[in-house]
BAKOLTI-209372 format. One record per residue: residue in one letter; y, x, z of N, C-alpha, C, CB in turn. Coordinates in steps of 0.1 Angstrom, whole numbers, padded with zeros to 4 digits, always signed. Glycine has a CB too. Example, Ala and Ser with C-alpha at 12.3 -4.5 7.8 and 13.67 -1.06 7.14 Angstrom:
a-0057+0132+0078-0045+0123+0078-0033+0132+0078-0045+0113+0090s-0022+0128+0071-0011+0137+0071+0000+0129+0079-0006+0141+0057
***
This chain:
m-0811+0236+0666-0802+0237+0677-0805+0250+0685-0802+0225+0686h-0794+0257+0688-0795+0269+0697-0799+0264+0711-0782+0277+0697r-0808+0271+0717-0814+0265+0729-0812+0274+0742-0828+0262+0727t-0802+0282+0742-0800+0290+0754-0792+0281+0764-0791+0303+0751a-0800+0274+0772-0795+0263+0780-0789+0269+0793-0805+0253+0783p-0777+0265+0797-0772+0269+0810-0777+0260+0821-0756+0268+0810p-0778+0265+0833-0782+0256+0844-0772+0245+0847-0785+0265+0857l-0776+0233+0847-0767+0222+0849-0773+0213+0860-0766+0214+0836r-0764+0205+0866-0768+0196+0877-0767+0182+0873-0759+0199+0890s-0779+0176+0871-0779+0161+0867-0769+0157+0857-0779+0153+0879p-0768+0164+0845-0756+0162+0837-0756+0148+0830-0756+0173+0826t-0744+0144+0826-0742+0132+0817-0739+0137+0804-0731+0123+0823l-0746+0132+0793-0743+0135+0780-0733+0125+0774-0756+0136+0771i-0722+0130+0768-0712+0121+0761-0713+0125+0746-0698+0124+0767v-0715+0114+0738-0717+0116+0724-0706+0109+0716-0731+0112+0719a-0700+0115+0706-0690+0109+0697-0692+0116+0683-0675+0110+0702l-0694+0107+0673-0697+0112+0659-0687+0105+0650-0711+0110+0655s-0681+0113+0641-0672+0107+0631-0680+0100+0621-0663+0118+0625g-0672+0091+0613-0678+0084+0603-0678+0069+0606-0693+0088+0600w-0689+0062+0602-0689+0048+0604-0687+0043+0618-0703+0043+0599n-0691+0051+0628-0690+0048+0642-0677+0050+0648-0701+0055+0650d-0667+0055+0640-0655+0061+0646-0642+0057+0639-0656+0077+0645a-0640+0044+0639-0628+0039+0633-0615+0045+0639-0627+0023+0634a-0606+0050+0630-0594+0056+0634-0596+0068+0643-0585+0046+0641e-0608+0074+0642-0611+0086+0649-0610+0085+0664-0603+0098+0644v-0611+0073+0670-0608+0071+0684-0619+0077+0693-0607+0056+0687a-0631+0077+0688-0642+0083+0696-0642+0098+0696-0656+0078+0691t-0641+0104+0684-0641+0119+0684-0629+0125+0690-0643+0123+0669q-0617+0118+0688-0605+0122+0695-0607+0122+0710-0593+0114+0691a-0614+0112+0715-0616+0111+0730-0625+0123+0734-0622+0098+0734a-0636+0125+0727-0645+0136+0731-0638+0150+0730-0657+0136+0722r-0630+0152+0720-0623+0165+0719-0612+0166+0729-0617+0166+0705f-0606+0155+0734-0597+0156+0745-0604+0161+0757-0591+0142+0747l-0616+0156+0760-0624+0161+0771-0627+0175+0770-0637+0153+0773v-0631+0180+0758-0634+0194+0756-0622+0203+0760-0638+0197+0742r-0610+0198+0755-0598+0206+0758-0594+0205+0773-0586+0201+0749q-0594+0193+0778-0589+0192+0792-0598+0199+0802-0587+0178+0796w-0611+0199+0799-0621+0205+0808-0623+0220+0805-0634+0197+0807d-0617+0224+0794-0620+0238+0789-0635+0240+0788-0613+0248+0799a-0642+0230+0782-0656+0231+0781-0661+0242+0772-0661+0217+0775e-0672+0247+0776-0678+0259+0769-0688+0255+0758-0685+0268+0779k-0686+0259+0746-0696+0256+0735-0708+0265+0737-0689+0259+0721y-0719+0259+0737-0732+0266+0739-0742+0264+0728-0738+0264+0752a-0740+0254+0719-0750+0251+0709-0744+0243+0698-0762+0243+0715e-0751+0243+0686-0747+0235+0675-0759+0231+0668-0737+0243+0665i-0759+0220+0661-0770+0215+0653-0769+0220+0639-0771+0199+0654d-0779+0226+0634-0779+0231+0620-0777+0220+0610-0792+0239+0617p-0767+0220+0602-0765+0208+0593-0774+0208+0581-0751+0209+0587e-0782+0218+0578-0790+0219+0566-0800+0207+0565-0798+0232+0566t-0806+0203+0576-0816+0193+0576-0810+0179+0575-0824+0194+0588f-0797+0177+0579-0792+0164+0581-0781+0159+0572-0788+0163+0595f-0776+0168+0564-0764+0164+0556-0767+0166+0541-0752+0172+0560v-0761+0157+0533-0760+0158+0518-0747+0165+0515-0762+0145+0511f-0747+0177+0511-0735+0185+0510-0726+0180+0498-0738+0199+0509t-0732+0172+0489-0723+0166+0478-0716+0154+0484-0732+0163+0466e-0720+0149+0495-0713+0138+0502-0702+0143+0512-0723+0129+0509t-0707+0153+0520-0697+0159+0529-0698+0174+0526-0701+0157+0545r-0689+0179+0518-0689+0192+0513-0684+0202+0523-0681+0193+0500p-0690+0214+0523-0684+0225+0531-0670+0228+0526-0693+0238+0531r-0662+0233+0535-0648+0236+0531-0646+0251+0531-0638+0229+0540v-0638+0256+0522-0634+0270+0521-0620+0272+0527-0635+0276+0507r-0619+0282+0535-0605+0286+0540-0604+0301+0541-0603+0280+0555i-0591+0305+0541-0588+0319+0541-0585+0323+0555-0576+0322+0532t-0592+0334+0559-0591+0339+0573-0582+0352+0572-0604+0342+0580d-0580+0358+0584-0573+0371+0584-0579+0381+0575-0573+0376+0599g-0570+0388+0568-0575+0398+0558-0579+0392+0545-0587+0405+0564a-0574+0380+0543-0576+0373+0530-0591+0371+0526-0570+0381+0519q-0599+0370+0537-0613+0368+0535-0616+0353+0534-0622+0374+0546r-0625+0349+0525-0629+0335+0524-0640+0331+0534-0633+0331+0510r-0639+0320+0541-0649+0316+0550-0653+0301+0547-0644+0317+0565l-0666+0299+0548-0672+0285+0546-0673+0278+0560-0685+0285+0539d-0668+0266+0561-0669+0258+0572-0679+0246+0568-0656+0252+0578w-0690+0245+0575-0700+0235+0572-0698+0223+0581-0714+0241+0574p-0703+0211+0577-0702+0200+0586-0708+0204+0600-0710+0187+0580r-0702+0200+0611-0705+0205+0624-0709+0194+0633-0693+0213+0630n-0719+0197+0642-0722+0189+0654-0723+0199+0665-0735+0181+0652d-0713+0200+0673-0712+0211+0684-0715+0205+0697-0698+0217+0683v-0721+0213+0706-0725+0208+0719-0717+0217+0729-0740+0209+0721y-0710+0211+0738-0703+0218+0749-0708+0214+0762-0687+0214+0747v-0706+0223+0772-0709+0220+0786-0697+0222+0795-0721+0229+0790r-0696+0213+0805-0686+0215+0815-0693+0215+0828-0676+0203+0814r-0691+0226+0835-0697+0228+0848-0685+0230+0858-0706+0241+0849d-0686+0221+0869-0675+0222+0879-0682+0222+0893-0666+0209+0878p-0681+0233+0900-0688+0233+0913-0683+0223+0923-0687+0247+0919h-0671+0218+0921-0666+0208+0930-0669+0193+0927-0650+0209+0930a-0676+0192+0915-0680+0178+0911-0694+0175+0914-0677+0176+0895e-0698+0163+0914-0712+0159+0917-0721+0162+0906-0712+0145+0921r-0717+0163+0894-0725+0165+0882-0718+0172+0872-0731+0151+0877d-0726+0177+0862-0720+0184+0851-0720+0175+0839-0728+0197+0848f-0714+0180+0828-0713+0172+0816-0717+0180+0803-0699+0166+0814i-0723+0173+0794-0726+0178+0781-0719+0169+0771-0742+0178+0778i-0712+0175+0761-0704+0168+0751-0709+0172+0738-0689+0170+0753l-0714+0162+0730-0718+0164+0716-0707+0157+0708-0732+0158+0713v-0700+0165+0699-0690+0159+0691-0692+0165+0677-0676+0162+0696g-0691+0156+0667-0693+0161+0653-0693+0150+0643-0706+0169+0652s-0702+0150+0633-0702+0141+0622-0715+0133+0622-0700+0148+0609e-0715+0121+0619-0727+0113+0617-0735+0119+0605-0724+0098+0614p-0748+0122+0607-0756+0128+0597-0759+0118+0586-0769+0134+0602h-0762+0123+0574-0766+0114+0563-0781+0111+0563-0763+0120+0550l-0789+0121+0568-0804+0120+0566-0811+0122+0580-0808+0132+0557r-0823+0117+0580-0833+0119+0591-0827+0116+0605-0837+0134+0591w-0822+0104+0606-0816+0100+0618-0825+0101+0630-0810+0085+0617r-0838+0097+0628-0847+0097+0639-0850+0111+0644-0860+0090+0635t-0850+0120+0634-0852+0134+0638-0840+0140+0645-0855+0143+0625f-0828+0136+0640-0815+0140+0646-0815+0135+0661-0803+0135+0638v-0817+0122+0663-0816+0117+0676-0827+0123+0685-0818+0101+0675s-0839+0125+0680-0849+0131+0688-0845+0145+0692-0863+0131+0681t-0839+0153+0683-0834+0166+0686-0824+0166+0697-0828+0173+0674v-0815+0157+0697-0804+0156+0707-0811+0152+0720-0794+0145+0703l-0819+0142+0721-0825+0138+0733-0835+0147+0739-0831+0124+0732d-0842+0154+0731-0851+0165+0736-0843+0175+0743-0859+0172+0724q-0832+0180+0737-0824+0190+0744-0818+0184+0757-0813+0194+0734a-0813+0172+0756-0807+0165+0768-0817+0164+0779-0801+0152+0764e-0829+0160+0776-0839+0159+0787-0843+0172+0792-0852+0152+0781s-0843+0183+0784-0846+0196+0789-0836+0201+0799-0848+0206+0777l-0824+0196+0798-0813+0200+0806-0812+0191+0819-0800+0200+0799g-0821+0181+0820-0821+0172+0831-0811+0161+0830-0818+0180+0843t-0807+0157+0818-0797+0146+0816-0802+0133+0823-0794+0144+0802a-0793+0127+0831-0796+0115+0838-0789+0103+0831-0791+0116+0852l-0779+0105+0823-0772+0094+0817-0766+0098+0804-0760+0089+0826v-0767+0089+0794-0761+0092+0780-0750+0081+0778-0772+0091+0769v-0738+0086+0775-0727+0077+0772-0723+0080+0757-0715+0079+0782t-0723+0069+0749-0719+0070+0735-0705+0063+0734-0729+0064+0725l-0697+0070+0726-0683+0064+0723-0682+0060+0709-0672+0075+0727g-0675+0049+0706-0674+0045+0692-0661+0038+0690-0685+0036+0688g-0657+0036+0677-0646+0028+0674-0649+0018+0663-0634+0037+0669l-0646+0006+0664-0649-0004+0654-0636-0011+0649-0659-0015+0659l-0636-0015+0637-0625-0023+0631-0626-0038+0635-0624-0022+0616a-0615-0043+0640-0616-0057+0645-0603-0065+0642-0618-0057+0660d-0604-0078+0642-0593-0087+0640-0585-0088+0653-0597-0100+0634v-0579-0077+0657-0572-0077+0670-0557-0073+0667-0578-0069+0681p-0547-0078+0674-0534-0074+0671-0531-0061+0679-0524-0085+0675h-0523-0052+0673-0520-0040+0680-0511-0042+0692-0513-0030+0671s-0504-0054+0693-0494-0056+0703-0500-0061+0716-0484-0066+0698r-0513-0063+0717-0520-0068+0729-0528-0056+0735-0530-0079+0726a-0532-0058+0747-0540-0048+0754-0552-0044+0746-0544-0053+0768v-0555-0032+0746-0567-0027+0738-0580-0034+0743-0568-0012+0738r-0587-0040+0734-0600-0046+0738-0611-0036+0736-0603-0058+0729l-0620-0035+0747-0631-0027+0746-0644-0035+0748-0631-0016+0757t-0654-0031+0740-0667-0038+0741-0677-0027+0744-0671-0046+0728g-0689-0031+0750-0699-0021+0753-0712-0028+0758-0693-0012+0763s-0721-0019+0761-0734-0023+0766-0740-0012+0775-0744-0027+0755a-0749-0016+0783-0756-0006+0792-0770-0010+0794-0749-0005+0805t-0779+0000+0794-0793-0003+0797-0796-0006+0811-0802+0009+0792d-0788-0002+0820-0790-0003+0834-0781-0015+0840-0787+0010+0842p-0787-0024+0847-0779-0036+0852-0767-0032+0860-0788-0045+0860h-0769-0022+0868-0758-0017+0877-0746-0012+0868-0762-0006+0886l-0749-0004+0858-0739+0001+0849-0733-0011+0841-0745+0011+0839a-0741-0020+0837-0735-0032+0829-0726-0040+0838-0747-0041+0825e-0729-0041+0851-0720-0048+0860-0707-0040+0862-0727-0050+0874r-0708-0027+0862-0696-0019+0864-0687-0020+0851-0700-0004+0866l-0693-0020+0840-0685-0022+0827-0678-0035+0828-0695-0022+0815g-0684-0046+0833-0677-0059+0834-0665-0058+0844-0687-0069+0839r-0667-0051+0855-0655-0049+0864-0644-0041+0858-0660-0042+0877l-0647-0033+0848-0637-0025+0841-0631-0033+0829-0643-0012+0836n-0634-0045+0828-0629-0054+0817-0634-0049+0803-0614-0054+0817v-0647-0045+0803-0653-0041+0790-0662-0053+0787-0661-0028+0791r-0660-0059+0776-0667-0071+0772-0681-0067+0767-0660-0079+0761s-0691-0075+0770-0704-0073+0765-0705-0075+0750-0714-0082+0772s-0710-0066+0743-0711-0067+0728-0722-0076+0724-0713-0053+0722r-0719-0086+0715-0729-0095+0709-0730-0092+0694-0724-0109+0711y-0726-0080+0690-0727-0076+0676-0741-0076+0671-0720-0063+0673e-0744-0082+0659-0756-0080+0652-0753-0077+0637-0764-0094+0652g-0760-0067+0632-0758-0063+0618-0761-0048+0616-0743-0066+0614p-0756-0042+0605-0758-0028+0603-0753-0020+0614-0751-0024+0590t-0760-0009+0617-0756+0000+0627-0755+0015+0622-0766-0001+0639g-0750+0023+0631-0749+0037+0627-0758+0045+0636-0734+0042+0629v-0757+0058+0635-0766+0067+0643-0764+0065+0658-0764+0081+0639i-0752+0061+0662-0750+0058+0676-0759+0047+0681-0735+0055+0679g-0760+0036+0673-0769+0026+0677-0784+0030+0678-0768+0015+0666v-0788+0039+0669-0801+0045+0669-0803+0053+0682-0804+0053+0657l-0793+0061+0685-0794+0069+0697-0796+0061+0710-0781+0078+0699n-0788+0050+0711-0790+0041+0722-0803+0034+0723-0779+0030+0722q-0809+0031+0711-0822+0025+0711-0833+0035+0716-0826+0020+0697f-0831+0047+0711-0841+0058+0715-0840+0060+0730-0838+0070+0707c-0828+0059+0736-0826+0061+0750-0834+0050+0758-0811+0060+0754r-0834+0038+0753-0841+0027+0759-0856+0030+0758-0839+0013+0751v-0861+0035+0747-0875+0038+0746-0879+0049+0755-0879+0042+0731r-0871+0059+0757-0874+0070+0766-0870+0067+0780-0867+0082+0761r-0865+0056+0783-0861+0052+0797-0850+0061+0802-0873+0051+0806i-0841+0065+0794-0829+0072+0798-0817+0062+0799-0825+0084+0788a-0811+0062+0811-0799+0053+0812-0789+0056+0802-0794+0054+0827a-0783+0045+0796-0774+0047+0785-0763+0037+0786-0781+0047+0771v-0751+0041+0782-0739+0032+0781-0733+0035+0768-0729+0035+0793s-0729+0024+0761-0722+0025+0748-0708+0018+0750-0730+0018+0736l-0698+0025+0747-0684+0021+0749-0676+0022+0736-0677+0029+0760w-0671+0010+0732-0664+0009+0719-0650+0004+0720-0672+0000+0709g-0640+0012+0713-0627+0007+0713-0625-0001+0700-0617+0019+0713n-0618-0013+0702-0615-0022+0690-0602-0018+0684-0615-0037+0695v-0603-0014+0671-0591-0009+0664-0586-0020+0655-0595+0004+0656p-0573-0023+0655-0567-0032+0646-0570-0028+0631-0552-0034+0648h-0576-0037+0624-0581-0032+0610-0570-0029+0601-0590-0043+0604y-0557-0034+0604-0546-0031+0595-0539-0018+0597-0536-0043+0596i-0544-0011+0607-0538+0003+0609-0550+0012+0612-0528+0004+0621n-0560+0012+0603-0573+0019+0606-0574+0033+0601-0584+0011+0601h-0565+0038+0593-0567+0051+0587-0560+0062+0595-0561+0051+0573s-0550+0059+0602-0544+0070+0610-0551+0071+0624-0529+0066+0612p-0552+0083+0629-0557+0084+0643-0549+0075+0652-0557+0099+0648n-0556+0068+0661-0550+0058+0670-0550+0063+0684-0557+0044+0668p-0540+0069+0689-0540+0075+0703-0541+0064+0714-0529+0084+0705r-0536+0052+0710-0536+0041+0720-0550+0037+0723-0527+0029+0715v-0558+0035+0713-0572+0031+0716-0580+0043+0722-0579+0026+0703t-0577+0055+0718-0583+0067+0724-0580+0067+0739-0579+0080+0717a-0568+0065+0743-0564+0065+0757-0571+0054+0764-0549+0064+0758a-0573+0042+0758-0580+0032+0765-0594+0035+0767-0579+0019+0757l-0601+0041+0757-0615+0046+0759-0616+0055+0770-0619+0052+0746l-0607+0065+0771-0607+0075+0782-0605+0069+0795-0598+0086+0779r-0596+0059+0796-0593+0053+0809-0606+0046+0814-0582+0043+0808r-0613+0039+0805-0625+0032+0809-0636+0042+0813-0630+0022+0798l-0637+0052+0805-0647+0063+0808-0644+0069+0821-0647+0073+0797s-0632+0071+0824-0628+0077+0837-0632+0068+0848-0613+0080+0837g-0630+0055+0846-0634+0045+0857-0649+0044+0858-0628+0032+0854l-0656+0045+0847-0670+0044+0848-0677+0055+0855-0676+0042+0833l-0672+0068+0852-0678+0080+0857-0671+0086+0868-0680+0090+0845d-0660+0079+0873-0652+0085+0884-0646+0098+0881-0661+0086+0897l-0640+0099+0869-0634+0112+0865-0619+0112+0869-0635+0113+0850d-0614+0123+0870-0599+0125+0873-0592+0131+0861-0597+0134+0886l-0590+0122+0851-0585+0127+0838-0569+0126+0838-0590+0119+0826e-0563+0136+0833-0548+0136+0832-0545+0131+0818-0542+0150+0835l-0540+0119+0817-0538+0112+0804-0523+0110+0800-0544+0099+0804v-0514+0116+0808-0500+0114+0806-0495+0118+0792-0491+0122+0816e-0499+0129+0787-0495+0134+0774-0501+0125+0763-0500+0148+0772l-0513+0121+0765-0519+0112+0755-0512+0098+0755-0534+0111+0757e-0509+0093+0766-0502+0080+0767-0488+0081+0761-0502+0076+0782e-0482+0092+0763-0469+0094+0756-0470+0094+0741-0462+0107+0761e-0480+0100+0736-0483+0100+0722-0486+0086+0717-0495+0109+0718a-0493+0078+0726-0497+0064+0722-0484+0056+0722-0506+0059+0733a-0475+0058+0731-0462+0051+0731-0454+0054+0718-0454+0054+0743q-0454+0066+0714-0447+0070+0701-0454+0063+0689-0447+0085+0699f-0467+0063+0690-0474+0056+0679-0471+0041+0679-0490+0058+0681d-0471+0035+0690-0467+0021+0691-0453+0018+0685-0468+0016+0705a-0444+0027+0689-0430+0025+0684-0430+0026+0668-0421+0036+0690q-0437+0035+0663-0438+0037+0648-0444+0024+0642-0446+0049+0644i-0454+0019+0647-0460+0007+0642-0451-0005+0643-0473+0003+0649a-0444-0006+0655-0435-0017+0656-0423-0016+0646-0429-0017+0671e-0418-0004+0644-0408-0003+0634-0412-0006+0620-0403+0012+0634a-0424-0002+0616-0430-0005+0603-0431-0020+0601-0443+0002+0601i-0436-0027+0611-0439-0041+0610-0426-0049+0610-0448-0046+0621s-0416-0044+0618-0403-0051+0618-0396-0051+0605-0394-0045+0629r-0399-0042+0596-0393-0041+0583-0399-0050+0572-0392-0027+0579d-0410-0056+0576-0418-0063+0565-0421-0077+0570-0431-0055+0562p-0416-0087+0564-0418-0101+0568-0433-0105+0567-0410-0110+0560e-0440-0100+0557-0454-0103+0555-0462-0097+0567-0459-0098+0542a-0459-0085+0570-0466-0078+0581-0463-0086+0595-0462-0064+0583r-0451-0090+0597-0447-0097+0609-0455-0110+0610-0432-0100+0610a-0456-0117+0599-0463-0130+0599-0478-0128+0601-0461-0137+0586y-0483-0117+0596-0497-0114+0597-0501-0111+0612-0501-0102+0588v-0493-0103+0618-0495-0099+0632-0493-0111+0641-0486-0088+0636q-0483-0119+0638-0481-0131+0646-0493-0141+0646-0468-0139+0641k-0499-0142+0634-0511-0150+0633-0523-0145+0641-0516-0151+0618l-0524-0132+0641-0535-0125+0650-0531-0128+0665-0536-0110+0647e-0519-0127+0668-0515-0129+0682-0518-0143+0687-0500-0126+0684e-0515-0153+0678-0517-0167+0682-0532-0169+0683-0511-0176+0671r-0540-0164+0675-0554-0166+0676-0560-0159+0689-0562-0160+0664d-0554-0147+0692-0558-0139+0704-0555-0147+0716-0552-0126+0704e-0544-0154+0717-0540-0162+0729-0548-0174+0731-0525-0166+0727t-0553-0180+0720-0561-0193+0721-0576-0190+0722-0558-0202+0710a-0580-0178+0719-0595-0175+0719-0600-0174+0733-0598-0163+0711s-0611-0179+0736-0618-0177+0749-0625-0164+0749-0627-0189+0753d-0629-0159+0761-0637-0147+0761-0650-0149+0753-0641-0143+0776e-0656-0161+0753-0669-0163+0747-0668-0162+0732-0675-0176+0751d-0657-0167+0726-0656-0168+0711-0647-0157+0706-0651-0181+0707a-0643-0147+0714-0633-0137+0709-0640-0125+0704-0624-0134+0720e-0653-0125+0703-0660-0113+0698-0655-0109+0684-0675-0115+0697p-0649-0097+0682-0643-0093+0669-0654-0091+0659-0635-0081+0671n-0650-0092+0646-0659-0088+0635-0658-0074+0632-0655-0097+0622m-0669-0067+0631-0668-0053+0628-0666-0050+0613-0681-0046+0632a-0654-0043+0611-0651-0039+0597-0650-0051+0587-0660-0029+0592q-0646-0063+0592-0646-0074+0584-0635-0084+0588-0660-0082+0584e-0627-0089+0579-0616-0098+0582-0621-0112+0583-0605-0097+0572s-0615-0120+0592-0618-0134+0594-0613-0142+0582-0612-0140+0607s-0621-0152+0578-0617-0160+0566-0604-0168+0568-0628-0169+0563d-0601-0171+0581-0589-0179+0583-0576-0171+0584-0590-0187+0596l-0577-0159+0582-0565-0150+0581-0561-0146+0567-0567-0138+0590p-0548-0145+0564-0544-0140+0551-0549-0126+0549-0529-0141+0549t-0552-0122+0537-0557-0109+0534-0547-0098+0539-0559-0107+0519g-0552-0088+0545-0543-0077+0551-0542-0065+0542-0548-0074+0564e-0547-0065+0530-0547-0053+0522-0533-0048+0520-0554-0056+0508e-0524-0056+0516-0510-0052+0514-0504-0047+0527-0502-0063+0508v-0507-0054+0538-0502-0049+0551-0507-0035+0554-0506-0059+0562v-0520-0033+0552-0526-0020+0554-0519-0009+0546-0541-0020+0551r-0517-0012+0533-0511-0003+0524-0497+0001+0528-0511-0008+0509q-0489-0009+0531-0475-0006+0535-0474+0001+0548-0468-0019+0536l-0482-0002+0558-0482+0005+0571-0486+0019+0569-0490-0002+0581e-0497+0022+0562-0502+0035+0560-0491+0044+0552-0515+0035+0552e-0485+0038+0542-0475+0045+0535-0463+0048+0544-0470+0037+0523f-0459+0039+0553-0448+0042+0562-0452+0053+0572-0445+0029+0570l-0464+0053+0577-0468+0063+0587-0469+0076+0580-0481+0059+0593r-0474+0076+0567-0475+0089+0560-0461+0095+0558-0481+0087+0546r-0451+0087+0554-0438+0092+0552-0432+0097+0565-0429+0081+0546r-0434+0090+0576-0429+0094+0589-0435+0108+0593-0432+0084+0600g-0448+0109+0590-0455+0122+0594-0449+0133+0586-0470+0121+0592e-0447+0131+0573-0441+0142+0565-0427+0145+0569-0441+0137+0550n-0419+0135+0573-0406+0138+0578-0405+0146+0591-0398+0125+0579e-0415+0143+0599-0416+0150+0612-0420+0165+0610-0425+0143+0622e-0428+0167+0600-0432+0181+0597-0422+0190+0591-0445+0181+0589e-0412+0183+0584-0402+0191+0577-0393+0199+0587-0393+0182+0569p-0390+0212+0585-0382+0220+0594-0368+0215+0594-0382+0235+0590q-0362+0215+0606-0348+0211+0608-0339+0221+0603-0346+0207+0623s-0329+0217+0595-0319+0227+0590-0308+0229+0600-0313+0222+0576
***
């Protein structure tokens, strides 16, 4: 990692990594939204050579000006946002979950964060869950600090009771505990039957909770308009398919009868009492793909 560190005031580190931790790209889309809205300055990147298997995530070739070929490697970029009118600064790490040496990767990130005086680490994630798209977005999370955990509860973020395989985000949070760095993990629950397309609705929900947690003044109107359009597309697709309508209705009925205590969603796994959603997923994704292609066609 490039280490020309800018002077920062008690910064908060926000981390979002694509891959297993990032269903429907809701976490990385949220982090990139912050980079754009804050006009954050890139100051470092993590060398991918140590952490990636390039036959799994291959570098990409593209043509630049002058017909020159350029290689783009898997990236983990670090941005900083300094605002003299705010109480603290921010560091944003956004990129891809590494394949190798997770402990070394996490130690590299936290060493740099501590050298910059980081007081809080916030990780963002997206998980697949048996939740209907037609209900309010469900968020789950955890915090190492009791005050932060209480604040999450006031923001209607449910405490996560998940046990099972984890990603590098889980490792990062555990290392924060060991180093006694305050940490919050915030996860958006993505309907598993619309998991391949970017989901602006869940991204917007993540950012609203993040804004409430950190007292940010985020302008989300454009993103919420995109989320409304996305909702309309999903509603149209489901209205055309009786099987999809029945499937979503079953999820809605279960969501209405579930208590807070037993409503913990399954990560990337369907419940046994629901009909298989494979065909629903295929049909919805095909519909959204066709809609996207039609919108990209030039108007005659």
